[in-house]
ZAFIZA-941963 format. One record per atom (N, C-alpha, C, CB): x, y, z; residue in one letter. Coordinates in steps of 0.001 Angstrom, whole numbers, plus 500000, padded with zeros to 6 digits. Glycine has a CB too. Example, Ala and Ser with C-alpha at 12.3 -4.5 7.8 and 13.67 -1.06 7.14 Angstrom:
513190494310507800A;512300495500507800A;513200496700507800A;511308495527509046A;512850497750507080S;513670498940507140S;512900500030507870S;514084499402505725S;
REM end
This chain:
057568953461883566M;057408952052883848M;055961951664883569M;057807951725885312M;055797950477882994Y;054485949960882629Y;054282948640883352Y;054348949785881084Y;053078948399883866S;052830947143884579S;051412946655884325S;053068947318886088S;051230945374884584K;049914944766884414K;049811943568885353K;049672944338882928K;048634943390885952D;048373942233886801D;047737941129885973D;047464942614887990D;048097939896886276V;047568938748885545V;047477937564886510V;048466938400884305V;046469936721886295T;046319935495887076T;046891934345886271T;044826935229887445T;047741933550886911V;048342932389886251V;047258931335886090V;049566931827887066V;047024930904884861R;045890930035884564R;046226928552884511R;045294930436883274R;047473928208884195N;047766926776884116N;047831926188885524N;049100926524883356N;047527924905885638H;047343924269886943H;048600924260887799H;046871922865886754H;049736923978887216V;050953923834888018V;051748925122888137V;051826922769887429V;051330926166887453G;051993927454887590G;053240927581886734G;052348927687889018G;054182928381887225L;055416928616886478L;056502927675886972L;055873930088886612L;056341926392886677H;057406925434886961H;058433925544885841H;056848923965887087H;059395924648885773A;060552924808884883A;060203925039883417A;061414923604884983A;059308924253882835R;059038924396881405R;058347925720881069R;058183923239880925R;057222926064881699P;056615927355881368P;057489928543881788P;055253927466882031P;058246928391882866A;059144929478883270A;060195929715882196A;059822929159884623A;060667928646881579T;061640928777880495T;061033929508879312T;062150927402880058T;059792929175878944F;059111929890877860F;058972931377878204F;057717929268877592F;058620931658879444F;058434933036879897F;059752933809879785F;057909933066881358F;060830933210880243I;062144933854880218I;062622934076878787I;063165933012880987I;062400933084877935Q;062787933242876530Q;062058934426875898Q;062489931952875739Q;060783934563876188K;060008935692875665K;060536936997876262K;058492935520875982K;060793937029877567A;061284938246878223A;062615938696877627A;061439938015879732A;063458937752877266N;064773938086876711N;064703938652875298N;065651936865876712N;063545938647874681Q;063383939235873351Q;063278940765873415Q;062140938655872670Q;063174941310874606F;062953942735874782F;064163943414875409F;061723942973875637F;064343944680875062R;065461945464875593R;065160946010876988R;065789946617874648R;063905946146877307S;063508946708878604S;063924945798879758S;061993946938878644S;064081946411880924S;064230945646882164S;062841945178882549S;064899946500883320S;062720943902882902I;061406943323883189I;061465942595884524I;060956942355882052I;060427942771885337W;060334942120886630W;058987941436886773W;060548943129887762W;058960940453887667V;057714939799888052V;057585939956889563V;057688938275887618V;056409940365890006E;056129940492891435E;055050939502891837E;055700941933891789E;055253938895892973R;054220938077893619R;054258938423895095R;054447936522893377R;053127938860895580E;053014939347896949E;054027940475897142E;053246938192897984E;054989940325898044D;055918941431898303D;057309941187897723D;056030941667899793D;057437940213896803R;058746939890896216R;058789940267894752R;059061938400896377R;059916940795894322R;060125941174892925R;061412940512892442R;060194942737892758R;061323939859891268V;062494939208890689V;062649939613889227V;062385937674890816V;063845939422888731N;064148939679887330N;063432938638886477N;065685939653887071N;062637939091885522A;061868938177884666A;062740937432883672A;060802938940883920A;064010937790883597K;064929937131882684K;065798936106883402K;065802938157881991K;065456935797884650S;066221934865885481S;065366933647885842S;066722935569886765S;065804932473885410L;065066931244885729L;064995931028887236L;065724930030885055L;066117931157887916L;066100930959889366L;065209931972890063L;067507931045889925L;065211933194889568G;064342934218890147G;062880933852890013G;064595935559889492G;062473933480888802I;061073933113888563I;060683931907889406I;060838932814887071I;061522930871889409L;061209929668890176L;061152929955891676L;062242928580889893L;061955930904892150S;061980931214893582S;060674931824894082S;063120932157893881S;059856932345893168L;058573932927893579L;057536931856893919L;058032933831892475L;057753930615893469G;056812929538893778G;055418929795893227G;056731929340895266G;055338930269892002I;054063930634891401I;053304929379890984I;054278931564890191I;052096929215891504V;051239928079891148V;049964928600890499V;050905927211892400V;049214927687889905G;047966928066889252G;047048928821890190G;047260926843888720G;046465929888889693G;045565930708890488G;046239931891891159G;044917929872891519G;047569931906891203N;048286933042891793N;048161934269890905N;049770932696892014N;048065935409891549D;048112936682890832D;049549937178890851D;047141937736891466D;050020937628889692I;051351938213889590I;051248939555888888I;052322937269888835I;052263940359889056R;052356941639888346R;053611941585887484R;052395942866889348R;053453941941886218I;054578942020885294I;054868943495885078I;054276941282883933I;056119943899885299L;056514945292885180L;057679945401884215L;056885945883886555L;057748946502883487A;058873946722882588A;059185948207882516A;058574946161881183A;060453948483882313G;060903949845882120G;061922949867881002G;061492950428883419G;061668950666879984G;062601950745878875G;061907951064877573G;063361949461878744G;062638950966876478P;062116951415875187P;060936950610874649P;063204951383874191P;060810949351875048D;059717948515874545D;058873947948875691D;060277947369873690D;058751948736876752E;058095948267877971E;056653947825877771E;058134949341878998E;055862948603877053E;054457948233876879E;054316946948876085E;053696949352876187E;055052946824875009T;055001945608874197T;055444944409875017T;055881945751872942T;056496944565875796A;057007943463876619A;055946942973877596A;058262943903877387A;055344943899878323V;054337943522879325V;053128942890878649V;053901944753880155V;052672943470877569E;051492942924876882E;051759941517876347E;051072943851875729E;052915941293875742E;053206939967875194E;053417938930876288E;054434940028874305E;054053939308877389L;054232938361878496L;052898938059879166L;055230938917879530L;052038939057879284T;050700938839879828T;049919937880878935T;049945940177879972T;050010938079877633R;049336937194876679R;049844935757876831R;049556937690875229R;051154935589877005L;051721934252877191L;051161933587878452L;053256934330877272L;051116934315879550V;050570933763880797V;049099933410880611V;050738934769881966V;048350934247879915N;046919933996879699N;046651932764878842N;046279935201879052N;047596932349878029T;047408931130877216T;047509929878878073T;048449931067876083T;048019930000879288G;048229928819880133G;049402927992879676G;046992927961880155G;050254928568878839F;051436927873878311F;051060926588877601F;052417927568879433F;049870926576877012A;049358925427876240A;049227924163877074A;050265925149875062A;049053924310878375E;048849923151879243E;047369923020879551E;049675923276880554E;046948921827879690Q;045538921572880015Q;045402921077881427Q;044927920560879048Q;
REM end
C-alpha cells in the first residue's frame, strides 16, 4: 500500500465539482483507493463518500492506494489536489 498526505488548497475544499474531478481521476486506476481525513476513511471512487468527509480548504487528507498502479494513482491524485482544481 502506498500513501501520501496533502493539504487541500482550494478555498471551498472538495465540494461537488472538484470531488467529481477527483473521482473521475481515481476511476482511471485499477488500484483500490481511499481518502482519509482525521479518523475516517472512504472509497475515493465514491462521490457520497468523498462529500461525507466535509473536506474544506486547508484540511489535511491522506490518499492511500493498494494495487498494481498504486504509486501512480496516489501521485496523480495528489497532483490534482495540489492544483486547487483550477479554482481561485
